[in-house]
One Martini backbone bead per residue (centre of mass of N, CA, C, O) as a GRO file, in nm:
protein
  137
    1MET     BB    1   0.102   0.036   0.024
    2ARG     BB    2   0.040   0.365  -0.044
    3THR     BB    3   0.123   0.699   0.007
    4VAL     BB    4  -0.099   0.980  -0.062
    5TYR     BB    5  -0.061   1.305  -0.140
    6ILE     BB    6  -0.260   1.595  -0.114
    7SER     BB    7  -0.281   1.840  -0.372
    8GLY     BB    8  -0.406   2.184  -0.328
    9PRO     BB    9  -0.626   2.421  -0.293
   10MET     BB   10  -0.737   2.672  -0.025
   11ALA     BB   11  -0.725   2.953  -0.075
   12GLY     BB   12  -1.045   3.101  -0.110
   13TYR     BB   13  -1.201   2.858  -0.005
   14PRO     BB   14  -1.439   2.699   0.118
   15ASN     BB   15  -1.321   2.528   0.373
   16VAL     BB   16  -1.037   2.494   0.234
   17ASN     BB   17  -1.132   2.259   0.032
   18GLU     BB   18  -1.213   1.996   0.186
   19PRO     BB   19  -1.414   1.836   0.001
   20ALA     BB   20  -1.197   1.768  -0.218
   21PHE     BB   21  -1.002   1.610  -0.036
   22ARG     BB   22  -1.209   1.396   0.061
   23ALA     BB   23  -1.273   1.282  -0.215
   24ALA     BB   24  -0.982   1.191  -0.278
   25GLU     BB   25  -0.962   0.987  -0.054
   26GLY     BB   26  -1.158   0.790  -0.178
   27THR     BB   27  -1.003   0.738  -0.443
   28ILE     BB   28  -0.752   0.623  -0.300
   29ARG     BB   29  -0.888   0.395  -0.150
   30GLU     BB   30  -0.994   0.242  -0.403
   31GLY     BB   31  -0.669   0.187  -0.472
   32SER     BB   32  -0.548   0.090  -0.183
   33ASP     BB   33  -0.472   0.358  -0.054
   34GLU     BB   34  -0.313   0.616   0.151
   35PRO     BB   35  -0.406   0.911   0.265
   36LEU     BB   36  -0.270   1.249   0.265
   37THR     BB   37  -0.401   1.521   0.453
   38PRO     BB   38  -0.359   1.852   0.529
   39HIS     BB   39  -0.612   1.871   0.730
   40ASP     BB   40  -0.456   1.655   0.936
   41LEU     BB   41  -0.222   1.852   0.981
   42LEU     BB   42   0.026   2.000   1.142
   43PRO     BB   43   0.184   2.266   1.210
   44HIS     BB   44   0.450   2.429   1.250
   45SER     BB   45   0.669   2.443   1.516
   46HIS     BB   46   0.694   2.736   1.727
   47THR     BB   47   0.838   3.022   1.847
   48GLY     BB   48   0.654   3.274   1.878
   49ALA     BB   49   0.572   3.444   1.628
   50CYS     BB   50   0.405   3.423   1.342
   51PRO     BB   51   0.499   3.395   1.038
   52LYS     BB   52   0.418   3.599   0.762
   53VAL     BB   53   0.324   3.485   0.446
   54TYR     BB   54   0.012   3.379   0.427
   55GLY     BB   55  -0.317   3.377   0.401
   56ASP     BB   56  -0.569   3.087   0.401
   57GLY     BB   57  -0.815   3.048   0.634
   58ARG     BB   58  -0.714   2.899   0.854
   59PRO     BB   59  -0.764   2.802   1.145
   60GLY     BB   60  -0.600   2.988   1.376
   61SER     BB   61  -0.263   3.110   1.453
   62HIS     BB   62  -0.167   3.020   1.176
   63ASP     BB   63  -0.004   3.041   0.899
   64GLY     BB   64   0.036   2.910   0.587
   65GLY     BB   65   0.345   2.859   0.624
   66CYS     BB   66   0.316   2.660   0.865
   67HIS     BB   67   0.138   2.454   0.717
   68LEU     BB   68   0.341   2.401   0.479
   69ARG     BB   69   0.573   2.293   0.645
   70GLY     BB   70   0.412   2.051   0.767
   71ASP     BB   71   0.330   1.930   0.494
   72LEU     BB   72   0.614   1.884   0.374
   73ALA     BB   73   0.720   1.694   0.598
   74ALA     BB   74   0.515   1.477   0.547
   75MET     BB   75   0.555   1.427   0.252
   76LEU     BB   76   0.863   1.352   0.271
   77ASP     BB   77   0.819   1.118   0.493
   78LYS     BB   78   0.541   0.951   0.360
   79ALA     BB   79   0.538   0.990   0.058
   80ASP     BB   80   0.504   0.816  -0.265
   81SER     BB   81   0.288   1.033  -0.363
   82LEU     BB   82   0.081   1.245  -0.575
   83TYR     BB   83  -0.230   1.424  -0.558
   84VAL     BB   84  -0.386   1.643  -0.793
   85LEU     BB   85  -0.586   1.918  -0.792
   86PRO     BB   86  -0.781   2.136  -0.893
   87GLY     BB   87  -0.604   2.456  -0.902
   88TRP     BB   88  -0.296   2.423  -0.831
   89SER     BB   89  -0.171   2.648  -1.034
   90ARG     BB   90  -0.303   2.888  -0.822
   91SER     BB   91  -0.113   2.765  -0.592
   92ARG     BB   92   0.156   2.810  -0.405
   93GLY     BB   93   0.169   2.545  -0.235
   94ALA     BB   94   0.115   2.338  -0.467
   95GLN     BB   95   0.355   2.428  -0.643
   96ILE     BB   96   0.568   2.350  -0.435
   97GLU     BB   97   0.497   2.052  -0.411
   98VAL     BB   98   0.534   1.977  -0.704
   99LEU     BB   99   0.822   2.069  -0.743
  100ILE     BB  100   0.947   1.885  -0.525
  101ALA     BB  101   0.856   1.626  -0.659
  102ARG     BB  102   1.006   1.661  -0.923
  103LEU     BB  103   1.298   1.692  -0.800
  104LEU     BB  104   1.250   1.401  -0.633
  105CYS     BB  105   1.082   1.185  -0.808
  106ILE     BB  106   0.781   1.207  -0.730
  107PRO     BB  107   0.505   1.081  -0.802
  108ILE     BB  108   0.241   1.214  -1.026
  109GLU     BB  109  -0.104   1.263  -0.987
  110TYR     BB  110  -0.412   1.345  -1.162
  111HIS     BB  111  -0.685   1.474  -1.171
  112PRO     BB  112  -0.900   1.476  -1.434
  113ASP     BB  113  -0.936   1.814  -1.387
  114ALA     BB  114  -0.647   1.874  -1.384
  115GLU     BB  115  -0.373   2.031  -1.434
  116GLN     BB  116  -0.057   1.932  -1.592
  117SER     BB  117   0.043   2.237  -1.551
  118SER     BB  118   0.295   2.496  -1.476
  119PRO     BB  119   0.482   2.755  -1.573
  120ALA     BB  120   0.631   2.804  -1.308
  121VAL     BB  121   0.719   2.508  -1.253
  122GLU     BB  122   0.864   2.455  -1.518
  123VAL     BB  123   1.089   2.672  -1.494
  124LEU     BB  124   1.195   2.590  -1.215
  125ALA     BB  125   1.258   2.293  -1.277
  126ALA     BB  126   1.459   2.346  -1.510
  127ALA     BB  127   1.656   2.527  -1.352
  128CYS     BB  128   1.719   2.322  -1.129
  129ILE     BB  129   1.815   2.084  -1.297
  130ARG     BB  130   2.053   2.227  -1.425
  131ALA     BB  131   2.193   2.318  -1.160
  132ILE     BB  132   2.214   2.023  -1.029
  133TRP     BB  133   2.244   1.812  -1.307
  134GLY     BB  134   2.299   1.956  -1.601
  135GLY     BB  135   1.995   1.873  -1.687
  136GLU     BB  136   1.768   1.675  -1.791
  137ARG     BB  137   1.482   1.453  -1.639
   0.00000   0.00000   0.00000
């Protein structure tokens, strides 16, 4: 059984897009895999004031950047692949998750209605791959 991290937009969506993430959990379970949903993850723990990166509407005292750090830690520690939701290409956090997955060769699966690429991610991935590996991967 694989662990599949769900990546998608949250900021600006009612209930931070939780219904779409929960629906994706069902799809992943139907494939006999274990979903890893950002809505169930804790934000990055820190002392002092929460660094303001961007607000994403999640309840609580943490900014979206703290949530993204916690999400990325779990994704890198536990995920065998990513499942990407529609709208991800307009989400800073999801673009970062997809970029990191691409750079680390973590397999990416797309929801049938999800965009297959993002110009920003493609440019950054190509630049990073050239800088790190000296060519295309």
